[in-house]
C-alpha positions as CSV (number, residue, x, y, z in Angstrom):
1,M,-104.6,-39.5,-12.6
2,K,-103.1,-40.5,-16.0
3,K,-101.2,-37.2,-16.2
4,T,-99.7,-37.7,-12.7
5,L,-98.7,-41.3,-13.5
6,F,-97.1,-40.2,-16.8
7,L,-95.2,-37.4,-15.0
8,L,-93.9,-39.9,-12.3
9,I,-92.8,-42.3,-15.0
10,S,-91.0,-39.5,-16.9
11,L,-89.2,-38.3,-13.8
12,S,-88.2,-41.8,-13.0
13,I,-86.7,-42.3,-16.5
14,I,-84.8,-39.0,-16.3
15,S,-83.4,-39.8,-12.8
16,C,-82.1,-43.1,-14.1
17,R,-80.5,-41.5,-17.1
18,K,-78.5,-38.9,-15.1
19,P,-76.0,-41.4,-13.4
20,Y,-75.5,-43.2,-16.7
21,E,-74.9,-40.0,-18.7
22,K,-72.6,-38.7,-16.0
23,E,-70.5,-41.8,-16.2
24,E,-70.6,-41.7,-20.0
25,F,-69.2,-38.1,-20.0
26,Y,-66.5,-39.2,-17.5
27,A,-65.6,-42.2,-19.7
28,I,-65.3,-40.1,-22.9
29,Q,-63.0,-37.6,-21.1
30,N,-60.9,-40.5,-19.7
31,I,-60.7,-42.3,-23.0
32,L,-59.9,-39.2,-25.0
33,N,-57.0,-38.3,-22.7
34,D,-55.8,-41.9,-22.5
35,Y,-55.8,-42.1,-26.3
36,L,-53.9,-38.8,-26.7
37,K,-51.3,-39.9,-24.1
38,R,-50.7,-43.4,-25.4
39,E,-50.9,-42.6,-29.1
40,Y,-49.0,-39.3,-29.1
41,L,-47.4,-38.1,-25.8
42,E,-45.7,-41.4,-25.2
43,N,-44.1,-41.0,-28.6
44,E,-43.0,-37.4,-27.9
45,I,-46.1,-36.1,-29.7
46,R,-44.8,-37.3,-33.1
47,P,-47.3,-37.7,-35.9
48,Y,-47.9,-41.0,-37.6
49,I,-45.3,-42.3,-40.0
50,H,-47.6,-41.5,-42.9
51,L,-47.1,-37.8,-42.3
52,K,-43.4,-38.1,-42.9
53,E,-42.6,-35.4,-40.4
54,E,-41.1,-37.4,-37.6
55,T,-38.7,-35.6,-35.3
56,N,-36.5,-36.7,-32.4
57,S,-36.8,-33.4,-30.5
58,K,-38.8,-33.4,-27.3
59,F,-41.8,-31.1,-26.8
60,N,-42.3,-28.7,-23.9
61,T,-45.9,-29.5,-22.9
62,D,-46.1,-26.2,-21.0
63,S,-45.4,-24.1,-24.1
64,T,-46.8,-26.2,-26.9
65,E,-50.5,-26.2,-27.9
66,I,-52.1,-28.7,-30.2
67,K,-55.7,-28.0,-31.2
68,V,-58.4,-30.6,-30.6
69,Y,-62.0,-30.3,-31.9
70,I,-64.5,-32.5,-30.1
71,S,-68.0,-33.0,-31.6
72,D,-70.7,-32.7,-29.0
73,A,-72.9,-35.2,-30.9
74,L,-72.9,-38.8,-29.6
75,I,-74.1,-41.1,-32.4
76,P,-76.1,-44.2,-31.3
77,I,-73.6,-47.1,-31.2
78,S,-76.1,-49.6,-32.6
79,Q,-76.5,-47.4,-35.7
80,I,-72.8,-47.4,-36.3
81,K,-72.8,-51.2,-36.0
82,E,-75.6,-51.4,-38.5
83,D,-73.7,-49.2,-41.0
84,E,-70.1,-50.4,-40.2
85,Y,-70.6,-54.1,-39.2
86,W,-66.9,-54.9,-39.9
87,M,-65.8,-52.7,-37.1
88,F,-67.3,-55.0,-34.5
89,I,-65.8,-58.3,-35.8
90,N,-62.7,-60.0,-34.3
91,N,-61.6,-57.0,-32.4
92,Y,-60.0,-59.0,-29.6
93,S,-58.2,-62.4,-29.6
94,D,-58.0,-62.7,-25.9
95,P,-60.9,-65.0,-24.8
96,E,-62.0,-62.9,-21.8
97,N,-62.0,-59.6,-23.7
98,K,-63.7,-61.2,-26.7
99,K,-66.4,-62.6,-24.4
100,I,-67.0,-59.2,-22.7
101,F,-67.1,-57.4,-26.1
102,K,-69.6,-59.8,-27.5
103,Q,-71.8,-59.7,-24.4
104,I,-72.0,-55.9,-24.5
105,I,-72.9,-55.7,-28.2
106,N,-75.6,-58.3,-27.7
107,S,-77.1,-56.5,-24.7
108,D,-80.4,-54.7,-24.6
109,Q,-78.6,-51.5,-23.5
110,F,-76.6,-51.6,-26.8
111,K,-79.8,-51.3,-28.8
112,K,-81.5,-48.8,-26.6
113,L,-78.9,-46.0,-26.6
114,R,-80.1,-43.0,-28.6
115,Y,-78.5,-39.9,-29.9
116,R,-77.6,-37.2,-27.4
117,E,-75.3,-34.2,-27.0
118,I,-72.7,-33.5,-24.3
119,D,-71.4,-30.3,-22.9
120,K,-67.9,-30.6,-24.5
121,K,-66.7,-27.4,-22.9
122,N,-66.4,-29.2,-19.6
123,I,-64.1,-31.9,-21.0
124,K,-60.6,-31.3,-19.5
125,L,-57.7,-32.2,-21.8
126,I,-54.2,-33.1,-20.8
127,N,-51.4,-30.7,-21.8
128,P,-50.5,-29.7,-24.5
129,Y,-53.9,-30.2,-26.0
130,K,-56.4,-27.4,-26.2
131,Q,-60.0,-27.4,-27.4
132,A,-60.8,-25.5,-30.6
133,E,-64.1,-23.7,-30.4
134,S,-65.0,-24.5,-34.0
135,S,-63.8,-26.9,-36.7
136,I,-63.9,-23.9,-39.2
137,I,-61.0,-22.4,-37.3
138,L,-59.0,-25.6,-37.8
139,L,-59.5,-25.5,-41.5
140,K,-58.0,-22.0,-41.6
141,N,-54.9,-22.5,-39.5
142,K,-51.6,-24.1,-40.3
143,E,-51.2,-26.0,-37.2
144,K,-51.5,-29.8,-36.7
145,Y,-55.0,-30.6,-35.3
146,H,-57.2,-33.5,-34.3
147,I,-61.0,-33.8,-34.8
148,F,-62.8,-36.4,-32.6
149,N,-66.3,-37.9,-32.9
150,F,-67.6,-40.5,-30.4
151,S,-70.5,-42.9,-30.2
152,R,-72.7,-43.4,-27.2
153,V,-70.9,-45.5,-24.6
154,C,-72.4,-48.8,-23.9
155,F,-71.6,-50.1,-20.4
156,D,-72.2,-53.5,-18.9
157,N,-74.5,-53.7,-15.9
158,Q,-71.7,-53.1,-13.3
159,K,-70.2,-50.2,-15.4
160,K,-66.8,-51.9,-15.2
161,N,-66.6,-52.5,-19.0
162,G,-67.9,-50.8,-22.0
163,I,-67.6,-50.2,-25.7
164,I,-67.1,-46.9,-27.5
165,V,-66.5,-46.0,-31.2
166,L,-63.8,-43.4,-31.6
167,N,-63.5,-41.6,-34.9
168,E,-60.4,-39.4,-35.2
169,S,-59.3,-37.2,-38.1
170,I,-55.8,-35.7,-38.2
171,G,-55.0,-32.7,-40.4
172,K,-52.5,-30.0,-41.2
173,N,-52.7,-26.8,-43.3
174,G,-56.4,-27.1,-43.4
175,L,-56.5,-30.6,-44.9
176,E,-57.6,-33.9,-43.4
177,I,-54.5,-36.1,-43.8
178,Q,-55.6,-39.3,-42.1
179,G,-57.4,-40.8,-39.2
180,N,-58.6,-43.8,-37.2
181,Y,-62.1,-45.2,-36.9
182,K,-62.5,-48.1,-34.4
183,A,-64.7,-49.8,-31.8
184,L,-62.9,-50.1,-28.5
185,L,-63.4,-52.2,-25.4
186,I,-62.9,-50.0,-22.4
187,K,-62.4,-50.9,-18.8
188,K,-62.5,-49.0,-15.5
189,K,-59.2,-49.4,-13.6
190,N,-58.4,-47.4,-10.5
191,K,-61.6,-45.3,-11.0
192,K,-60.5,-44.3,-14.5
193,W,-61.5,-45.6,-17.9
194,T,-58.9,-46.9,-20.2
195,Y,-59.2,-48.6,-23.6
196,I,-57.9,-52.0,-24.6
197,K,-55.6,-51.9,-27.6
198,E,-55.4,-55.1,-29.6
199,N,-55.6,-56.5,-33.1
200,Q,-54.2,-53.4,-34.8
201,N,-54.5,-55.1,-38.2
202,N,-58.3,-54.5,-38.0
203,L,-57.9,-50.7,-37.9
204,I,-58.8,-48.7,-41.0
205,I,-56.5,-45.8,-42.0
206,E,-58.3,-43.1,-43.8
207,T,-56.3,-41.3,-46.5
208,D,-56.3,-37.7,-47.7
209,N,-59.6,-36.9,-49.3
210,N,-59.1,-33.3,-50.2
């Protein structure tokens, strides 16, 4: 009897996780593509000013390939908050966004999310970005590349808002040149997830640490 009850409880927990994890995967794919589009494609795929390699030429997205390595490990977001508390302070000045952000980080769900892995091979990237099979390959090539790590995504009860931590490293010639590390409020609009970009002065720029 006890074994049967335990099995039923376990199956119930697993069945509840599946819709959440499916939405989480979808959100990560949306946010990654949204970020690549808004931070790079809308600026003609030009690197940050710090790279000092800006160009006015336009890229042909059908013939250009930029390598992106995505970690399949999703770190517990509560752990990141514990280690990097500054990242979750004063992210948004707009009262509504500030309220939503605070409610999510104070929710029980925020504390409960544990480490998990995703099947990153199923993540579809917008052109001209292509997934690199290994970060080792990136360290050997001479192309510009991006490395992305994500936290677990914490949604609100309606799954209309959420918070994700995005950690991006940018490199060239086998070196890590710079990156962004930030906690983002995300919203579902027209059935797709997008991130809210505000308070840019709170972002930390990581410098070359070769």
